[in-house]
PALUM-406396 format. One record per residue (C-alpha): residue number from 1; x, y, z. Coordinates in nm, 2 decimals, decimal comma. Example, Ala and Ser with C-alpha at 12.3 -4.5 7.8 and 13.67 -1.06 7.14 Angstrom:
+--------+--------+--------+--------+
| marvex |     px |     py |     pz |
+--------+--------+--------+--------+
|      1 |   1,23 |  -0,45 |   0,78 |
|      2 |   1,37 |  -0,11 |   0,71 |
+--------+--------+--------+--------+
END
This chain:
+--------+--------+--------+--------+
| marvex |     px |     py |     pz |
+--------+--------+--------+--------+
|      1 |  -0,55 |  -0,42 |  -7,75 |
|      2 |  -0,22 |  -0,43 |  -7,57 |
|      3 |  -0,27 |  -0,07 |  -7,42 |
|      4 |  -0,60 |  -0,17 |  -7,30 |
|      5 |  -0,44 |  -0,47 |  -7,12 |
|      6 |  -0,19 |  -0,23 |  -6,96 |
|      7 |  -0,50 |  -0,06 |  -6,80 |
|      8 |  -0,62 |  -0,37 |  -6,67 |
|      9 |  -0,30 |  -0,48 |  -6,54 |
|     10 |  -0,26 |  -0,16 |  -6,36 |
|     11 |  -0,61 |  -0,20 |  -6,21 |
|     12 |  -0,54 |  -0,55 |  -6,11 |
|     13 |  -0,22 |  -0,45 |  -5,94 |
|     14 |  -0,39 |  -0,15 |  -5,76 |
|     15 |  -0,63 |  -0,39 |  -5,64 |
|     16 |  -0,38 |  -0,64 |  -5,51 |
|     17 |  -0,18 |  -0,36 |  -5,34 |
|     18 |  -0,52 |  -0,24 |  -5,16 |
|     19 |  -0,59 |  -0,61 |  -5,04 |
|     20 |  -0,24 |  -0,68 |  -4,95 |
|     21 |  -0,31 |  -0,81 |  -4,60 |
|     22 |  -0,61 |  -1,04 |  -4,71 |
|     23 |  -0,40 |  -1,19 |  -4,99 |
|     24 |  -0,09 |  -1,21 |  -4,78 |
|     25 |   0,13 |  -1,06 |  -5,07 |
|     26 |   0,35 |  -0,76 |  -4,99 |
|     27 |   0,25 |  -0,44 |  -5,18 |
|     28 |   0,61 |  -0,40 |  -5,30 |
|     29 |   0,58 |  -0,74 |  -5,49 |
|     30 |   0,26 |  -0,63 |  -5,66 |
|     31 |   0,40 |  -0,28 |  -5,75 |
|     32 |   0,72 |  -0,42 |  -5,90 |
|     33 |   0,52 |  -0,70 |  -6,10 |
|     34 |   0,27 |  -0,45 |  -6,25 |
|     35 |   0,56 |  -0,19 |  -6,34 |
|     36 |   0,75 |  -0,47 |  -6,52 |
|     37 |   0,45 |  -0,61 |  -6,69 |
|     38 |   0,31 |  -0,27 |  -6,81 |
|     39 |   0,64 |  -0,17 |  -6,98 |
|     40 |   0,66 |  -0,53 |  -7,12 |
|     41 |   0,31 |  -0,48 |  -7,27 |
|     42 |   0,41 |  -0,14 |  -7,41 |
|     43 |   0,73 |  -0,27 |  -7,58 |
|     44 |   0,52 |  -0,51 |  -7,76 |
|     45 |   0,25 |  -0,26 |  -7,88 |
|     46 |   0,44 |  -0,16 |  -8,19 |
|     47 |   0,66 |   0,12 |  -8,07 |
|     48 |   1,00 |   0,16 |  -8,25 |
|     49 |   1,30 |   0,04 |  -8,04 |
|     50 |   1,45 |   0,39 |  -8,05 |
|     51 |   1,13 |   0,55 |  -7,93 |
|     52 |   1,11 |   0,29 |  -7,64 |
|     53 |   1,46 |   0,35 |  -7,52 |
|     54 |   1,40 |   0,71 |  -7,52 |
|     55 |   1,07 |   0,66 |  -7,32 |
|     56 |   1,21 |   0,46 |  -7,05 |
|     57 |   1,55 |   0,65 |  -7,01 |
|     58 |   1,33 |   0,98 |  -6,97 |
|     59 |   1,13 |   0,83 |  -6,70 |
|     60 |   1,41 |   0,63 |  -6,53 |
|     61 |   1,57 |   0,99 |  -6,47 |
|     62 |   1,28 |   1,12 |  -6,28 |
|     63 |   1,23 |   0,81 |  -6,10 |
|     64 |   1,58 |   0,77 |  -6,01 |
|     65 |   1,57 |   1,13 |  -5,86 |
|     66 |   1,28 |   1,04 |  -5,64 |
|     67 |   1,44 |   0,72 |  -5,52 |
|     68 |   1,78 |   0,88 |  -5,43 |
|     69 |   1,60 |   1,15 |  -5,25 |
|     70 |   1,39 |   0,89 |  -5,06 |
|     71 |   1,70 |   0,67 |  -4,99 |
|     72 |   1,91 |   0,97 |  -4,86 |
|     73 |   1,62 |   1,11 |  -4,64 |
|     74 |   1,53 |   0,77 |  -4,48 |
|     75 |   1,90 |   0,70 |  -4,42 |
|     76 |   1,96 |   1,04 |  -4,24 |
|     77 |   1,63 |   0,98 |  -4,02 |
|     78 |   1,75 |   0,63 |  -3,95 |
|     79 |   2,09 |   0,77 |  -3,84 |
|     80 |   1,92 |   1,01 |  -3,62 |
|     81 |   1,70 |   0,73 |  -3,48 |
|     82 |   1,98 |   0,48 |  -3,40 |
|     83 |   2,18 |   0,75 |  -3,21 |
|     84 |   1,88 |   0,84 |  -2,99 |
|     85 |   1,83 |   1,18 |  -3,14 |
|     86 |   1,46 |   1,17 |  -3,13 |
|     87 |   1,45 |   1,17 |  -2,75 |
|     88 |   1,53 |   1,53 |  -2,80 |
|     89 |   1,18 |   1,60 |  -2,95 |
|     90 |   0,97 |   1,30 |  -2,76 |
|     91 |   1,12 |   1,44 |  -2,41 |
|     92 |   0,98 |   1,80 |  -2,48 |
|     93 |   0,62 |   1,66 |  -2,57 |
|     94 |   0,50 |   1,61 |  -2,23 |
|     95 |   0,11 |   1,56 |  -2,31 |
|     96 |  -0,03 |   1,22 |  -2,35 |
|     97 |  -0,38 |   1,35 |  -2,45 |
|     98 |  -0,48 |   1,24 |  -2,77 |
|     99 |  -0,67 |   1,55 |  -2,88 |
|    100 |  -0,37 |   1,78 |  -2,79 |
|    101 |  -0,14 |   1,56 |  -2,96 |
|    102 |  -0,34 |   1,55 |  -3,30 |
|    103 |  -0,32 |   1,94 |  -3,31 |
|    104 |   0,05 |   1,93 |  -3,23 |
|    105 |   0,16 |   1,66 |  -3,45 |
|    106 |  -0,06 |   1,80 |  -3,74 |
|    107 |   0,09 |   2,16 |  -3,70 |
|    108 |   0,45 |   2,03 |  -3,68 |
|    109 |   0,38 |   1,84 |  -4,02 |
|    110 |   0,20 |   2,13 |  -4,19 |
|    111 |   0,46 |   2,41 |  -4,13 |
|    112 |   0,78 |   2,15 |  -4,14 |
|    113 |   0,67 |   2,04 |  -4,50 |
|    114 |   0,65 |   2,37 |  -4,62 |
|    115 |   1,01 |   2,45 |  -4,55 |
|    116 |   1,15 |   2,12 |  -4,63 |
|    117 |   0,89 |   1,90 |  -4,83 |
|    118 |   0,60 |   1,68 |  -4,76 |
|    119 |   0,80 |   1,35 |  -4,84 |
|    120 |   1,11 |   1,42 |  -4,61 |
|    121 |   0,87 |   1,54 |  -4,35 |
|    122 |   0,67 |   1,24 |  -4,35 |
|    123 |   0,96 |   1,00 |  -4,31 |
|    124 |   1,08 |   1,22 |  -4,00 |
|    125 |   0,74 |   1,22 |  -3,85 |
|    126 |   0,69 |   0,85 |  -3,91 |
|    127 |   1,01 |   0,77 |  -3,74 |
|    128 |   0,89 |   1,00 |  -3,45 |
|    129 |   0,55 |   0,83 |  -3,40 |
|    130 |   0,71 |   0,50 |  -3,38 |
|    131 |   0,92 |   0,63 |  -3,08 |
|    132 |   0,62 |   0,80 |  -2,91 |
|    133 |   0,34 |   0,55 |  -2,95 |
|    134 |   0,29 |   0,18 |  -2,85 |
|    135 |  -0,06 |   0,12 |  -2,99 |
|    136 |  -0,07 |   0,03 |  -3,36 |
|    137 |  -0,41 |   0,21 |  -3,42 |
|    138 |  -0,28 |   0,52 |  -3,25 |
|    139 |   0,03 |   0,51 |  -3,48 |
|    140 |  -0,17 |   0,46 |  -3,79 |
|    141 |  -0,43 |   0,73 |  -3,70 |
|    142 |  -0,15 |   0,99 |  -3,64 |
|    143 |   0,02 |   0,88 |  -3,94 |
|    144 |  -0,28 |   0,93 |  -4,16 |
|    145 |  -0,31 |   1,27 |  -4,01 |
|    146 |   0,07 |   1,36 |  -4,09 |
|    147 |   0,00 |   1,25 |  -4,46 |
|    148 |  -0,28 |   1,50 |  -4,46 |
|    149 |  -0,11 |   1,76 |  -4,29 |
|    150 |   0,20 |   1,72 |  -4,49 |
|    151 |   0,04 |   1,74 |  -4,81 |
|    152 |  -0,14 |   2,04 |  -4,71 |
|    153 |   0,17 |   2,23 |  -4,59 |
|    154 |   0,35 |   2,13 |  -4,91 |
|    155 |   0,09 |   2,27 |  -5,16 |
|    156 |   0,11 |   2,64 |  -5,06 |
|    157 |   0,51 |   2,63 |  -5,05 |
|    158 |   0,71 |   2,66 |  -5,39 |
|    159 |   0,94 |   2,40 |  -5,24 |
|    160 |   0,68 |   2,19 |  -5,04 |
|    161 |   0,56 |   1,92 |  -5,30 |
|    162 |   0,72 |   1,78 |  -5,61 |
|    163 |   0,43 |   1,91 |  -5,83 |
|    164 |   0,46 |   2,25 |  -5,67 |
|    165 |   0,85 |   2,26 |  -5,74 |
|    166 |   0,76 |   2,18 |  -6,12 |
|    167 |   0,54 |   2,46 |  -6,15 |
|    168 |   0,78 |   2,69 |  -5,97 |
|    169 |   1,08 |   2,59 |  -6,15 |
|    170 |   0,92 |   2,64 |  -6,49 |
|    171 |   0,76 |   2,99 |  -6,37 |
|    172 |   0,41 |   2,86 |  -6,41 |
|    173 |   0,36 |   2,98 |  -6,04 |
|    174 |   0,56 |   3,24 |  -5,84 |
|    175 |   0,63 |   3,32 |  -5,48 |
|    176 |   0,28 |   3,48 |  -5,50 |
|    177 |   0,14 |   3,13 |  -5,44 |
|    178 |   0,23 |   3,15 |  -5,07 |
|    179 |  -0,03 |   3,43 |  -5,02 |
|    180 |  -0,28 |   3,28 |  -5,26 |
|    181 |  -0,28 |   2,91 |  -5,16 |
|    182 |  -0,18 |   2,93 |  -4,77 |
|    183 |  -0,54 |   2,97 |  -4,65 |
|    184 |  -0,70 |   2,70 |  -4,86 |
|    185 |  -0,42 |   2,48 |  -4,76 |
|    186 |  -0,47 |   2,56 |  -4,40 |
|    187 |  -0,84 |   2,50 |  -4,41 |
|    188 |  -0,75 |   2,16 |  -4,59 |
|    189 |  -0,55 |   2,07 |  -4,28 |
|    190 |  -0,78 |   2,19 |  -4,00 |
|    191 |  -1,12 |   2,08 |  -4,12 |
|    192 |  -1,04 |   1,70 |  -4,04 |
|    193 |  -0,88 |   1,82 |  -3,70 |
|    194 |  -1,20 |   1,99 |  -3,62 |
|    195 |  -1,42 |   1,69 |  -3,69 |
|    196 |  -1,19 |   1,47 |  -3,49 |
|    197 |  -1,20 |   1,71 |  -3,20 |
|    198 |  -1,55 |   1,58 |  -3,13 |
|    199 |  -1,46 |   1,21 |  -3,20 |
|    200 |  -1,13 |   1,16 |  -3,04 |
|    201 |  -1,07 |   1,14 |  -2,64 |
|    202 |  -0,85 |   0,95 |  -2,40 |
|    203 |  -0,47 |   0,93 |  -2,40 |
|    204 |  -0,22 |   0,75 |  -2,59 |
|    205 |   0,00 |   0,47 |  -2,46 |
|    206 |   0,36 |   0,58 |  -2,44 |
|    207 |   0,61 |   0,35 |  -2,61 |
|    208 |   0,84 |   0,30 |  -2,32 |
|    209 |   0,99 |  -0,03 |  -2,47 |
|    210 |   1,10 |   0,16 |  -2,78 |
|    211 |   1,29 |   0,46 |  -2,59 |
|    212 |   1,62 |   0,47 |  -2,76 |
|    213 |   1,75 |   0,65 |  -2,45 |
|    214 |   1,78 |   0,32 |  -2,27 |
|    215 |   1,98 |   0,15 |  -2,55 |
|    216 |   2,21 |   0,41 |  -2,70 |
|    217 |   2,59 |   0,41 |  -2,60 |
|    218 |   2,67 |   0,76 |  -2,69 |
|    219 |   2,67 |   1,10 |  -2,47 |
|    220 |   2,39 |   1,37 |  -2,48 |
|    221 |   2,65 |   1,59 |  -2,66 |
|    222 |   2,71 |   1,32 |  -2,92 |
|    223 |   2,33 |   1,27 |  -2,97 |
|    224 |   2,29 |   1,65 |  -3,01 |
|    225 |   2,56 |   1,65 |  -3,27 |
|    226 |   2,41 |   1,38 |  -3,48 |
|    227 |   2,04 |   1,53 |  -3,44 |
|    228 |   2,11 |   1,88 |  -3,52 |
|    229 |   2,35 |   1,79 |  -3,81 |
|    230 |   2,07 |   1,56 |  -3,95 |
|    231 |   1,78 |   1,80 |  -3,91 |
|    232 |   2,01 |   2,10 |  -4,05 |
|    233 |   2,10 |   1,87 |  -4,34 |
|    234 |   1,73 |   1,81 |  -4,43 |
|    235 |   1,64 |   2,18 |  -4,40 |
|    236 |   1,95 |   2,26 |  -4,63 |
|    237 |   1,80 |   2,06 |  -4,92 |
|    238 |   1,55 |   2,32 |  -5,03 |
|    239 |   1,81 |   2,60 |  -4,98 |
|    240 |   2,06 |   2,40 |  -5,19 |
|    241 |   1,80 |   2,38 |  -5,46 |
|    242 |   1,73 |   2,75 |  -5,46 |
|    243 |   2,09 |   2,84 |  -5,47 |
|    244 |   2,24 |   2,58 |  -5,72 |
|    245 |   1,91 |   2,50 |  -5,92 |
|    246 |   2,04 |   2,13 |  -5,89 |
|    247 |   1,77 |   1,89 |  -5,83 |
|    248 |   1,67 |   1,81 |  -5,45 |
|    249 |   1,84 |   1,46 |  -5,43 |
|    250 |   2,16 |   1,61 |  -5,49 |
|    251 |   2,14 |   1,83 |  -5,18 |
|    252 |   2,01 |   1,53 |  -4,98 |
|    253 |   2,31 |   1,30 |  -5,08 |
|    254 |   2,54 |   1,59 |  -4,99 |
|    255 |   2,37 |   1,63 |  -4,64 |
|    256 |   2,41 |   1,24 |  -4,59 |
|    257 |   2,77 |   1,27 |  -4,68 |
|    258 |   2,85 |   1,55 |  -4,45 |
|    259 |   2,64 |   1,36 |  -4,18 |
|    260 |   2,86 |   1,04 |  -4,24 |
|    261 |   3,17 |   1,24 |  -4,20 |
|    262 |   3,07 |   1,39 |  -3,88 |
|    263 |   2,96 |   1,08 |  -3,75 |
|    264 |   3,28 |   0,91 |  -3,82 |
|    265 |   3,51 |   1,19 |  -3,66 |
|    266 |   3,25 |   1,21 |  -3,36 |
|    267 |   3,28 |   0,84 |  -3,30 |
|    268 |   3,65 |   0,78 |  -3,38 |
|    269 |   3,76 |   0,69 |  -3,02 |
|    270 |   3,47 |   0,45 |  -2,94 |
|    271 |   3,52 |   0,06 |  -2,94 |
|    272 |   3,44 |  -0,11 |  -3,26 |
|    273 |   3,13 |  -0,25 |  -3,12 |
|    274 |   2,97 |   0,06 |  -3,01 |
|    275 |   3,09 |   0,24 |  -3,34 |
|    276 |   2,92 |  -0,03 |  -3,54 |
|    277 |   2,57 |   0,06 |  -3,36 |
|    278 |   2,60 |   0,41 |  -3,42 |
|    279 |   2,74 |   0,42 |  -3,78 |
|    280 |   2,55 |   0,52 |  -4,10 |
|    281 |   2,61 |   0,16 |  -4,22 |
|    282 |   2,41 |   0,03 |  -3,93 |
|    283 |   2,14 |   0,28 |  -4,01 |
|    284 |   2,14 |   0,17 |  -4,38 |
|    285 |   2,07 |  -0,18 |  -4,27 |
|    286 |   1,76 |  -0,04 |  -4,10 |
|    287 |   1,61 |   0,16 |  -4,39 |
|    288 |   1,28 |   0,02 |  -4,53 |
|    289 |   1,40 |  -0,12 |  -4,85 |
|    290 |   1,05 |  -0,26 |  -4,95 |
|    291 |   0,91 |   0,10 |  -4,94 |
|    292 |   1,17 |   0,19 |  -5,20 |
|    293 |   1,10 |  -0,10 |  -5,41 |
|    294 |   0,73 |  -0,03 |  -5,38 |
|    295 |   0,79 |   0,33 |  -5,50 |
|    296 |   0,98 |   0,21 |  -5,79 |
|    297 |   0,71 |  -0,03 |  -5,89 |
|    298 |   0,43 |   0,23 |  -5,87 |
|    299 |   0,64 |   0,49 |  -6,07 |
|    300 |   0,73 |   0,24 |  -6,34 |
|    301 |   0,36 |   0,16 |  -6,38 |
|    302 |   0,25 |   0,51 |  -6,39 |
|    303 |   0,52 |   0,62 |  -6,63 |
|    304 |   0,43 |   0,33 |  -6,88 |
|    305 |   0,08 |   0,47 |  -6,87 |
|    306 |   0,20 |   0,81 |  -6,95 |
|    307 |   0,42 |   0,69 |  -7,23 |
|    308 |   0,13 |   0,49 |  -7,37 |
|    309 |  -0,08 |   0,82 |  -7,40 |
|    310 |  -0,35 |   0,72 |  -7,15 |
|    311 |  -0,28 |   1,02 |  -6,92 |
|    312 |  -0,27 |   1,27 |  -7,21 |
|    313 |  -0,62 |   1,11 |  -7,32 |
|    314 |  -0,75 |   1,18 |  -6,99 |
|    315 |  -0,63 |   1,54 |  -6,95 |
|    316 |  -0,79 |   1,63 |  -7,32 |
|    317 |  -1,10 |   1,45 |  -7,23 |
|    318 |  -1,14 |   1,68 |  -6,91 |
|    319 |  -1,06 |   1,98 |  -7,12 |
|    320 |  -1,33 |   1,91 |  -7,39 |
|    321 |  -1,58 |   1,79 |  -7,16 |
|    322 |  -1,56 |   2,05 |  -6,91 |
|    323 |  -1,48 |   2,36 |  -7,12 |
|    324 |  -1,13 |   2,43 |  -6,98 |
|    325 |  -1,15 |   2,79 |  -7,12 |
|    326 |  -1,41 |   2,89 |  -6,87 |
|    327 |  -1,35 |   2,96 |  -6,50 |
|    328 |  -1,58 |   2,71 |  -6,38 |
|    329 |  -1,44 |   2,46 |  -6,60 |
|    330 |  -1,09 |   2,52 |  -6,45 |
|    331 |  -1,24 |   2,46 |  -6,11 |
|    332 |  -1,40 |   2,13 |  -6,20 |
|    333 |  -1,10 |   2,00 |  -6,41 |
|    334 |  -0,86 |   2,07 |  -6,14 |
|    335 |  -1,09 |   1,91 |  -5,86 |
|    336 |  -1,10 |   1,60 |  -6,07 |
|    337 |  -0,71 |   1,60 |  -6,14 |
|    338 |  -0,67 |   1,63 |  -5,76 |
|    339 |  -0,90 |   1,32 |  -5,70 |
|    340 |  -0,72 |   1,13 |  -5,98 |
|    341 |  -0,40 |   1,20 |  -5,83 |
|    342 |  -0,50 |   0,98 |  -5,54 |
|    343 |  -0,52 |   0,69 |  -5,79 |
|    344 |  -0,23 |   0,76 |  -6,03 |
|    345 |   0,08 |   0,97 |  -5,93 |
|    346 |   0,01 |   1,36 |  -5,94 |
|    347 |   0,35 |   1,42 |  -6,12 |
|    348 |   0,24 |   1,30 |  -6,47 |
|    349 |  -0,09 |   1,45 |  -6,44 |
|    350 |   0,08 |   1,79 |  -6,38 |
|    351 |   0,33 |   1,75 |  -6,64 |
|    352 |   0,06 |   1,67 |  -6,90 |
|    353 |  -0,13 |   1,99 |  -6,78 |
|    354 |   0,21 |   2,20 |  -6,83 |
|    355 |   0,26 |   2,06 |  -7,15 |
|    356 |  -0,10 |   2,12 |  -7,28 |
|    357 |  -0,12 |   2,49 |  -7,19 |
|    358 |   0,24 |   2,59 |  -7,23 |
|    359 |   0,16 |   2,82 |  -7,53 |
|    360 |  -0,08 |   3,01 |  -7,31 |
|    361 |   0,15 |   3,13 |  -7,04 |
|    362 |   0,23 |   3,45 |  -7,19 |
|    363 |  -0,12 |   3,54 |  -7,28 |
|    364 |  -0,36 |   3,71 |  -7,03 |
|    365 |  -0,63 |   3,50 |  -6,88 |
|    366 |  -0,67 |   3,17 |  -6,68 |
|    367 |  -0,36 |   3,01 |  -6,81 |
|    368 |  -0,10 |   3,30 |  -6,77 |
|    369 |   0,18 |   3,25 |  -6,52 |
|    370 |   0,03 |   3,27 |  -6,17 |
|    371 |  -0,30 |   3,24 |  -6,33 |
|    372 |  -0,59 |   3,08 |  -6,16 |
|    373 |  -0,56 |   2,74 |  -6,32 |
|    374 |  -0,19 |   2,68 |  -6,22 |
|    375 |  -0,24 |   2,80 |  -5,84 |
|    376 |  -0,54 |   2,59 |  -5,82 |
|    377 |  -0,37 |   2,30 |  -5,99 |
|    378 |  -0,09 |   2,34 |  -5,75 |
|    379 |  -0,34 |   2,31 |  -5,45 |
|    380 |  -0,57 |   2,02 |  -5,60 |
|    381 |  -0,26 |   1,81 |  -5,71 |
|    382 |  -0,07 |   1,84 |  -5,39 |
|    383 |  -0,37 |   1,77 |  -5,17 |
|    384 |  -0,59 |   1,55 |  -5,35 |
|    385 |  -0,35 |   1,25 |  -5,32 |
|    386 |  -0,42 |   1,23 |  -4,95 |
|    387 |  -0,77 |   1,07 |  -5,03 |
|    388 |  -0,58 |   0,73 |  -5,10 |
|    389 |  -0,27 |   0,66 |  -4,91 |
|    390 |  -0,08 |   0,56 |  -5,23 |
|    391 |  -0,19 |   0,88 |  -5,39 |
|    392 |   0,12 |   1,09 |  -5,27 |
|    393 |   0,48 |   1,04 |  -5,20 |
|    394 |   0,40 |   1,13 |  -4,84 |
|    395 |   0,13 |   0,87 |  -4,81 |
|    396 |   0,36 |   0,59 |  -4,98 |
|    397 |   0,65 |   0,65 |  -4,74 |
|    398 |   0,42 |   0,66 |  -4,42 |
|    399 |   0,24 |   0,34 |  -4,56 |
|    400 |   0,57 |   0,17 |  -4,59 |
|    401 |   0,74 |   0,28 |  -4,25 |
|    402 |   0,42 |   0,25 |  -4,04 |
|    403 |   0,28 |  -0,06 |  -4,22 |
|    404 |  -0,05 |   0,11 |  -4,26 |
|    405 |  -0,32 |  -0,10 |  -4,42 |
|    406 |  -0,48 |   0,03 |  -4,74 |
|    407 |  -0,83 |  -0,08 |  -4,63 |
|    408 |  -0,78 |   0,06 |  -4,29 |
|    409 |  -0,67 |   0,41 |  -4,44 |
|    410 |  -0,97 |   0,40 |  -4,67 |
|    411 |  -1,22 |   0,34 |  -4,39 |
|    412 |  -1,08 |   0,58 |  -4,13 |
|    413 |  -0,86 |   0,87 |  -4,32 |
|    414 |  -1,01 |   0,89 |  -4,67 |
|    415 |  -1,32 |   1,05 |  -4,57 |
|    416 |  -1,15 |   1,31 |  -4,36 |
|    417 |  -0,90 |   1,39 |  -4,64 |
|    418 |  -1,20 |   1,44 |  -4,88 |
|    419 |  -1,35 |   1,66 |  -4,63 |
|    420 |  -1,03 |   1,87 |  -4,60 |
|    421 |  -0,97 |   1,87 |  -4,98 |
|    422 |  -1,30 |   1,98 |  -5,08 |
|    423 |  -1,34 |   2,26 |  -4,80 |
|    424 |  -0,98 |   2,41 |  -4,91 |
|    425 |  -1,10 |   2,40 |  -5,28 |
|    426 |  -1,41 |   2,57 |  -5,19 |
|    427 |  -1,20 |   2,83 |  -4,99 |
|    428 |  -1,00 |   2,91 |  -5,30 |
|    429 |  -1,31 |   2,94 |  -5,51 |
|    430 |  -1,47 |   3,18 |  -5,26 |
|    431 |  -1,13 |   3,40 |  -5,26 |
|    432 |  -1,14 |   3,43 |  -5,62 |
+--------+--------+--------+--------+
END
């Protein structure tokens, strides 16, 4: 009974998040509420206290890794922003043509997320869009397209998405995924852009009022130092993980520490007031804390459902209903998992699949290492979350930073995301 009630609470909380603007309740509040209530109901479900402690501690480790990564990345981006670093990029983008910018911004997000990851890429691009554009609807449109492109770009890279990193770290997939998934991911990103090419026209309105160049009190050299230190710090994160094997958040916090020290040394001779405006402490005050709490609440709620066994039930149901041992069954199951990841976090869905088929990794067939199931799972779980804005880490970050309305995204971006997702899936199936 209580387990069923958990599902009802999750559904109602999800509805409250979707209707954030009509009901005038911040999505972070709804997310924290359902996260806390779901775990409370699970605690009263009859589970032993030792087992409950184990479950919550197990999930808190994973959740904390994501939140520390998010906090570090957002602080670095805000630090670059308050130092006027984004003018280095915005000054180079001369066109105001909306159609050209759609392709340019999407291409940057697609390839940048492959070498960084889709979450950090989205944070960077969201700040960039806020600097460039004045009209809110333009910012939202480009923000939605960044979600699509970043998730598509992260899917084909072993270090581009949390789920792909999971599969790569445990040797379910190898570097071969770059060759096999690149084309489906590219199709996923391009199809929505081709459709929009016949719909979009006109120019964007440049955000002159928000141009950091007019407000900063540092020199061009100082701006360059902070900008390139921040960008190299972000790009250092995946390299750090590959070399050390440590989780990405450790590399992100190390990069933040380096940037912090360099900024202190760079501005040591400035006045106290000027130094305050350019410091990491000032940047920390501008970090969008409600987005971090929103992440926390959503991840807590999903982890409660995972511990209660609901996600395992879904995985087993898909396996038995669609014959997971057949090639066509594998295609159908993964396409459904991708769509489900737009509702619940893709991480527990992929983790459940990894656990179910771990014994088949060494055997020849669909579930062997680098087999069709794992490659297609990486694509579907990585890109399917774009269908709803809270279906991926990139989407949640964009939603928080740009204040995108859930219903607006559903009306204007979800169909584009679905078109790209299914087109890329069909491309992979044809390749097989």
